[in-house]
N, C-alpha and C positions, 0 to 999 in steps of 0.2 A: 600825716605831715609829709611823709616821703612822697606820696602821690602828688600832693600839692606842689612840692619843690620841683618834681619832674615836669609837671604841667607848666610851671612858670618858666622853665628852661625852654619850652617848646611852644611859645605863643603862636607861631605860624600855624600850628595844628588847629587853631580855632577853639581850643578848650579854655574854660575859665572856671576857677573855683569860686562858688558863690557863698560858701560858708561851711563851718564844721558844726557837728552836733556833739554835745557832751552828755554825761550822765549825772552831772551835778549843776543845779541852777547857779551856783556861785561862779562857774566857769564862763557864763554868758558874758560876752563883751571882751573876753580875753583874746588877745591876738596871738595866734600860734605861728602861722607862716604868713598867709595872706589869703582871705581876710580874717575875720574873727570867728569865735564861737557864737553862732547866731541863735542857738536854742538848745533844748535838751532832746533826747531821743524820743520821749513821749509826745513831742510836737512834730515828729517827722513828716507826717502826711500834710499837715497844714502849712508848714514851712516850705516843703517841696513845691506846693502849689503857689504859695505867695512869691517865692523867689524864682519861679518858672524854671526849676531845675530839670535837666534832661537825663542826667545820670546820677544815681546814688551809689557811692562807693562804701562798701561795708568793710571796715578794717578794725575789727575788735580783737583784742588779745584775750587770753583765757582769764585774765583777772578782772575784766570789765563786767558790767551788768548784763542782764538778759537782753538778747537781741529783739528788737521790736518787730516780730514776725508779721503780726496782723497789718501794721502800717506798711511794711515792705511789700506784702502781698497786694494790698490795695493800690499802692503806687504802681506795681508791676502790671496789674490788670488794666490800669488806666494808661499804659503805654510808656511809662518811664523805664529806663534801663537800670537794672540793679546788678552790680558787679562786685566781686571780691577784690580787695586791695591787691592781692597777688596777681590777679588776672590783668588788671589795668596797668600795673607796674611792668608786667611782662611785655605788654605791647609798647609801652612808652620807652622802655630801656633796652629791649632785646636781650633781657636777662630773666632768669627765674630767681627771685630773691629767696634766700634760704633761711634768713633770720625770721623766727616766729612763723615759719611755714608749716602748716599742718600737712602731714603725709596724705591725709584723705583728699586734699586738694589735688595732689598729683594723681591719685587713684582715679578720681572722677573727671578730671579735666580732659579736654580734647587733645589729641596728639599721641605720640609714642606708638604710632600704628603702622610703621613700616613692616611689611611682611617678610618672612624668611626667604621667600622667592625673590623679592626685590633686593634683599641684601646679597643673595647669591649672584644675581645678575650684575649688581653693582661691582662686586668683587671680581667677577670674570672680566667685565669691561675694563676695570682699572688695571688688571694684570696685563691685558692686551695693550692698553695705552702705555703702560710703563715700559713694556718691551720695545714699543715703537720709539718712545722718547729716549731710551737708552741708546738706540742706534743713532737717532738724530743728534743727541748731545755728546756722542762719543768723542769728537774732536775737542770740544770745550772741556770735557772731563780729563782728557789726556794732558792738555795744556795746564789746567788747574793743578793736576797732580804734580807735574814737573815744577810748577811755581812753588808749591808747598815744600817739595823736596829740596829745592835750591835755597829757599829763604830761611829755613829753620831746621834744626836737627830733630829727628824723630820720625815716626811713621807718617805716611801720607794719609791713610784712612784711620779715623778715630772710631773705635768701637766702644759702645757704652751700653750696659744692661738697662733696659727700660721695661716698664709694666705695660702690657698690651691688653687686648680684649679678654675679659673673664679673669684678669689677674695673671695671665700667662706672660712669662718673661721672654724677652727676645733681645738680640744684639742690634741696636740702632747704629747705622753707618753714616758717617759725615766726613767731609774733608777736614782735617785737623786745623783749627783756627786758634788754638791756645798753645802755650809752651808745653812740651811733652811732660814736664814735671809740675804741671799747674796745681795739682792737688796733693802733691807728695807730702807737704808739711801740714796741711789743714784737714785732709780728708774731704768728703763730699760737702760742698757749699754751693749756694745758689749763685748763678751768674747774675751780674748787675747790668747786662746789656753791653752795648758797644764801648762803654767806658771802663769795662772790666780790665784791670791792669795785666791780667794773665793773657789777654788776647794779643796775638802778634800783629804787626802792621799789615801784612797781607790778610790776616784773619779778619780784620775790620772791613776790608774791601769785600771779602768773600761773604761775610754776614750781611753787609748792606745790599749786595746784589743777589743774595740767597744762593749763590753758586755752591756754598758749602753743603747745601741740602741735596744736591743732585744724586749722591750715592744712595739716598733713601728711595730712589726709584727701584733699587734692588729689593729693599724692604717691602715695597708694594708688590713687586713681582713674586716675592716669597709668600705673600698673604699676611705679613706681619702688620702692615699699615694700609691706610687709604690715602688718597690725595687730600681729603678734607675730613677732619675729625678732631677730637680733643688731643692736644699735644701730649705725647707720652712722657711720663715722669720717671725718675729713678726710684728703685725700691726703697732706698733709705728715706727719701722724702715722703713717699706714699705711706710708709708705716707710721710716720709721725703725723702726717696731715689727716689720715683717716681717724685718728684719735681725737682731733679737735674741731674738725669741720663736718657738720652733718651732711649726709648724702654723698660724701666724697667718692665712695666706691662706685656710684652710679655712672661716673664718667667712663668706667671700664666696661660698660654694657655694649659699646661699639668699638670698632677698630680705631686706634689712634690715627691722626693725620699728619701729613707734612705741613699743612697749614690748617687754620681753623677759625671759627667765628670768634673765639677768645683771643687768638693771636692778632687779628686785625683790629680788635676793639680795645684790648687791654695790654698788648705788648709783652715785654719780659716781666716775670714775677720774681721777686727776691725776698718775699716775706710770707707769713701765714695769711695776712690780709690780702695780699696780691693773689695768692692761691685761691682764696675764697671768692674773690671777684671773678677770676677766670672760671671757676666752677659754675658760677651763675650763668655765664655765657655758654659754657659747655652744655649745661642742662637745657638751655633754650635750644641749642642746636640739635641735641638728641631728640627733644620733643618734636621739633619741626623739620627734621632732616628729610631732604628730598633732592632729586636731581637738579631742580631749579635753584634750590638754596645752595647746593655745592657750586654750581656755576657762578652764582653771585659772590660767594666767598673767594673763589679763584680770581674773579675779575678784581675784587677789592685787594687781593694780595698783589696783583700786578700793579695796582695803584700805589701800594706801599713801596714796592721796588722802584717804580718809575719816578714818583713824585713825593715819596715819604709820607703819604697820607692814606688812611684806610677808610673803613665804613663810617667812622665818626663824621 
């Protein structure tokens, strides 16, 4: 049903759902999404031929009946594509869905193949680029620092402990955009984005233009962060989220980023559900990470800054 809903959202892709197969004859004729259950799984081969299907999506959970392997093999030999639901959802949405995801699918799927040498070259190139950008943006950073100092009391640079690659803690640097006592009474709480009442008037402008992120070039220079990667989270939230979200710690297999695939597609997260959605984008990025993908994410980030619209 999730696959069908995503296909219906993307009609220009040229895909059409011709029917569902169930394991109970009583389900035939029942409308799930669009269209109906057209038959049972033991009719797979005959119905695939009759309906002229080009793709068969297998999306069975552990509670369903036995998979019709013989019919699937026969269809595959005759040229029909057979795909797991997780694989086609990944391509349709740019996410790796984690609900009902079998770990074996991640083990045997393509991707996750960036070598240690490529990661080292990426890190070296990003450090050199960060050093050059720090020189280039030095005047803007000085003016921003003065503006923060003049408009609100407190430190100019905000330091916050975050979880980096392999769970290593580091100090993330930002120009302060909130009141200096923002969490004095509440302790750590999620930001709700630009409408967060703790954000100063200048802070809203800095966040909208991403100028508050410029000090993170120092984090890239230190090797704590990359330009593109999963956004680093605070230890308090990581401890809670890893308990309730499967595969959450996999996002720590790469260096966190100033921007990322999840940031341009999902924006701010202020709940467990938001964190789960962002993880699905993060896993997709980790699986497919490459120089070309990073360039695309940075271009989309510029779109977010310039026109308030990202990859969506």
